[in-house]
C-alpha positions in Angstrom: -10.5 -6.0 -17.3 -8.2 -5.5 -14.4 -7.9 -2.0 -13.0 -4.6 -0.1 -12.7 -4.4 1.6 -9.3 -2.0 4.5 -8.7 -1.5 6.7 -5.7 -1.4 10.5 -6.0 2.4 10.2 -5.5 2.6 7.8 -8.4 0.8 10.4 -10.6 3.0 13.4 -9.6 6.4 12.0 -8.8 7.5 10.5 -12.2 6.4 13.7 -14.1 8.1 16.1 -11.7 11.3 14.1 -11.4 11.6 13.1 -15.0 10.6 16.4 -16.6 12.8 18.4 -14.2 15.7 16.1 -15.0 15.0 16.3 -18.8 14.8 20.1 -18.5 18.2 20.2 -16.8 19.6 18.0 -19.5 18.2 20.2 -22.2 19.8 23.2 -20.6 23.1 21.3 -20.4 22.8 20.5 -24.1 22.2 24.1 -25.1 24.9 25.4 -22.8 27.5 22.8 -23.7 30.4 24.0 -25.9 31.4 20.9 -27.7 29.2 18.6 -29.7 29.8 15.3 -27.8 28.6 17.0 -24.6 25.5 18.3 -26.4 24.7 14.8 -27.6 25.2 13.2 -24.3 23.0 15.7 -22.5 20.3 15.5 -25.1 20.2 11.7 -25.0 20.2 11.6 -21.2 17.2 14.0 -21.3 15.4 11.7 -23.7 16.0 8.7 -21.4 14.4 10.7 -18.6 11.3 11.5 -20.7 11.0 7.8 -21.8 11.2 6.8 -18.1 7.7 8.2 -17.5 5.8 5.5 -19.5 8.2 2.8 -18.3 7.5 3.7 -14.7 3.7 3.4 -15.2 4.1 0.0 -17.0 6.3 -1.4 -14.2 4.3 0.2 -11.4 1.0 -0.8 -13.0 2.0 -4.5 -13.1 2.8 -4.4 -9.4 -0.5 -2.7 -8.5 -2.9 -4.5 -10.8 -5.1 -6.9 -8.7 -5.1 -10.6 -9.5 -8.6 -10.7 -8.1 -11.1 -8.5 -6.3 -13.4 -9.3 -3.3 -15.5 -7.3 -0.9 -14.4 -4.1 -2.7 -10.7 -4.6 -2.3 -8.1 -5.8 -4.8 -5.4 -8.4 -4.0 -2.0 -8.4 -5.9 -0.1 -11.7 -5.7 3.6 -12.1 -5.3 5.5 -14.9 -7.1 4.9 -17.3 -4.2 2.6 -15.4 -1.8 -0.7 -16.2 -3.5 -3.6 -16.4 -1.0 -6.7 -17.6 -2.8 -9.8 -15.5 -3.1 -11.6 -18.0 -0.8 -8.9 -17.8 1.8 -8.9 -14.0 1.8 -12.7 -14.0 2.2 -12.3 -16.3 5.2 -9.7 -13.8 6.7 -12.2 -11.0 6.1 -15.1 -12.9 7.8 -12.8 -13.5 10.8 -12.0 -9.8 11.0 -15.7 -8.9 10.8 -16.6 -11.3 13.5 -13.8 -9.9 15.7 -14.4 -6.2 15.3 -18.2 -5.9 15.1 -19.6 -4.4 18.3 -16.1 -3.7 19.7 -15.9 -0.3 21.6 -12.7 1.6 20.9 -11.5 5.0 22.1 -10.8 7.6 19.3 -8.8 9.8 21.6 -7.8 9.9 25.3 -11.1 11.7 26.1 -13.5 9.5 28.2 -16.4 10.3 26.0 -14.7 9.4 22.7 -15.7 5.8 22.6 -17.1 4.5 19.3 -18.6 1.1 18.4 -17.3 -0.6 15.3 -20.1 -1.3 12.8 -20.5 -3.3 9.6 -20.6 0.0 7.7 -17.2 1.0 9.1 -15.6 -2.3 8.1 -17.1 -2.1 4.6 -15.7 1.4 4.2 -12.3 0.2 5.3 -12.3 -2.6 2.7 -13.7 -0.5 -0.1 -10.9 0.5 -2.5 -8.2 -1.2 -0.4 -5.3 -2.7 -2.3 -3.5 -5.6 -0.7 0.0 -6.3 -2.1 1.5 -9.7 -1.2 5.3 -9.7 -0.9 7.4 -12.9 -1.1 9.7 -12.1 1.8 9.0 -12.1 5.5 10.8 -8.7 5.8 11.0 -6.1 3.1 11.9 -2.4 2.7 9.1 0.2 2.8 10.3 3.8 2.6 13.8 2.7 3.8 12.4 0.8 6.8 12.5 -3.0 7.1 8.9 -4.2 7.9 6.8 -7.4 7.9 3.8 -5.5 6.7 2.5 -1.9 6.3 -0.6 0.2 6.0 -0.3 3.3 3.9 -3.4 5.2 2.7 -5.6 2.6 0.9 -2.7 0.2 0.4 -1.4 -2.5 2.6 1.6 -4.8 2.2 1.8 -8.2 3.8 4.8 -10.5 3.9 5.3 -14.3 3.5 7.3 -16.9 5.3 7.4 -20.5 4.1 4.3 -22.2 2.5 2.1 -21.8 5.6 -0.3 -18.9 5.2 -0.6 -18.4 9.0 2.1 -15.8 8.9 0.4 -13.9 6.0 -3.0 -14.3 7.6 -1.7 -12.7 10.8 -0.3 -9.7 8.9 -3.4 -9.3 6.9 -5.5 -9.2 10.1 -3.1 -6.7 11.6 -2.8 -4.3 8.6 -6.5 -4.3 7.7 -7.3 -3.6 11.4 -5.3 -0.4 11.0 -7.7 0.6 8.2 -10.8 -0.3 10.3 -9.6 1.9 13.2 -8.8 4.7 10.8 -12.3 4.6 9.5 -13.7 4.5 13.0 -11.9 7.7 13.8 -9.1 6.4 16.0 -6.2 8.9 15.5 -3.7 7.5 13.0 -0.8 6.7 15.3 1.0 3.3 15.1 1.5 3.1 18.9 -2.1 4.1 19.6 -3.5 1.5 17.2 -1.3 -1.2 18.6 -2.5 -0.3 22.1 -6.1 -0.8 20.9 -5.1 -4.1 19.3 -3.6 -5.2 22.7 -6.6 -4.1 24.7 -9.1 -5.8 22.3 -7.1 -9.0 22.1 -6.5 -8.9 18.4 -3.4 -11.0 18.9 -1.7 -9.9 15.7 
């Protein structure tokens, strides 16, 4: 059976927003003078309450993995559907690239750390990869090609060639690997490490 994966924000936000809105509608229904206003407020409040399960159904479909491998789940888009074998090949390439690399966790000269198999495994464990069907898409109001947020990454898609998607996968999972290695979470710092190590993504 496929697992439903929700973030802490997914758990809190619908309840807070919908129940607060329903409460305000209830107050409006009680305070309203005429009957039509009471009915409209009450019905609107009911719609907000019903919105909670609808949110989880829609969100759950978008975050339910189509397959799992190496401890991570992969959610396909409509067209962006890398096979399990292809994703496993991408992961092997990442492991070959990062194992034994020395990276600086901070600017301090004694803060170097060597990437180990254990670090890579921890980065992959529980990771959710969401495949988007566009080469650019909106993430928190910003147009991106891919993103890494907590234990979720998003990767775009351009044409039928998976080279574009593979490059984004390599880039976004590498953010996770550096995070586990203790490299401070800063986009510019991570990208500088990518440049120095020759990641090429």
